[in-house]
C-alpha positions in Angstrom: 0.4 11.2 39.4 3.1 9.6 37.3 4.3 11.7 34.4 4.8 10.0 31.0 7.3 11.0 28.4 5.8 12.1 25.0 5.9 9.4 22.4 9.0 9.4 20.3 8.7 10.2 16.6 9.4 7.1 14.5 11.5 8.0 11.5 9.3 5.8 9.3 6.4 8.0 10.2 8.2 11.1 9.0 7.6 9.9 5.4 3.9 10.4 5.9 3.1 14.1 6.5 -0.4 13.6 8.0 0.9 11.1 10.5 3.9 13.3 11.3 1.6 16.3 11.9 -0.6 14.2 14.1 2.5 13.1 16.1 3.5 16.7 16.4 0.0 17.6 17.6 0.2 14.8 20.2 3.6 16.1 21.4 2.2 19.7 21.7 -0.8 18.4 23.6 1.4 16.5 25.9 3.6 19.5 26.7 0.5 21.7 27.1 -0.9 19.0 29.5 2.2 19.4 31.7 1.5 23.1 32.2 -2.2 23.0 32.9 -3.3 20.9 35.8 -7.0 22.0 35.8 -7.9 20.2 32.6 -5.7 17.1 33.0 -8.6 14.6 32.9 -10.0 15.9 29.6 -6.6 16.3 28.1 -5.6 12.8 29.2 -8.7 11.5 27.4 -8.0 13.6 24.3 -4.3 12.5 24.4 -5.3 8.8 24.6 -7.8 9.3 21.8 -5.2 10.9 19.6 -2.7 8.3 20.5 -5.1 5.5 19.5 -5.9 7.3 16.3 -2.2 7.6 15.5 -1.7 3.9 16.1 -4.7 3.1 13.8 -3.2 5.4 11.1 0.2 3.7 11.3 -1.4 0.3 11.1 -3.5 1.4 8.1 -0.3 2.7 6.4 1.5 -0.6 6.9 -1.6 -2.6 5.7 -1.9 -0.4 2.6 1.8 -0.7 1.8 1.6 -4.5 2.1 -1.5 -4.5 -0.1 0.1 -2.3 -2.6 3.2 -4.5 -2.7 0.9 -7.6 -3.3 -1.0 -5.8 -6.0 2.1 -4.8 -7.8 3.4 -8.4 -7.7 0.1 -9.6 -9.1 0.2 -7.0 -11.8 3.7 -8.1 -12.8 2.6 -11.7 -12.9 -0.4 -11.0 -15.0 1.6 -8.9 -17.4 4.1 -11.7 -17.9 1.2 -14.2 -18.4 -0.3 -11.9 -21.0 3.0 -11.8 -22.9 3.2 -15.6 -22.8 -0.4 -15.9 -24.1 0.2 -13.4 -26.9 3.4 -15.3 -28.0 1.5 -18.6 -28.0 -1.3 -17.0 -29.9 1.1 -15.7 -32.5 2.7 -19.1 -32.9 -0.7 -20.8 -33.3 -1.7 -18.1 -35.9 1.5 -18.8 -37.8 0.9 -22.6 -37.8 -2.7 -22.2 -38.9 -1.7 -19.9 -41.8 1.0 -22.5 -42.8 -1.6 -25.3 -42.7 -4.0 -23.3 -44.8 -1.2 -22.6 -47.3 -0.4 -26.3 -47.5 -4.1 -27.2 -48.0 -4.5 -24.7 -50.8 -1.3 -26.1 -52.5 -2.8 -29.7 -52.2 -6.1 -28.5 -53.8 -4.2 -27.0 -56.8 -2.3 -30.2 -57.4 -5.3 -32.5 -57.1 
């Protein structure tokens, strides 16, 4: 049987406590597996299951980070668009008020 080294902890993972704890659990399971030869098959299965779950969690974290970045950019774009629309609306309101004032002035002179 070929022995595998435990997976190395990625420093990016350490920012995520749950993922880091899961990584530590996998490392402990791996070291326990090295000492107990009776349950190697079930531990191998559990180890692979945890390893797969860890990979899924890391992928989810990356996907959520990308999604969050995109949502923040969209929010910033919408906030800028809102400011532009509000400025245009204010300009239109000012022009309409000026036109109304001129029309009233024309009524008084007529």
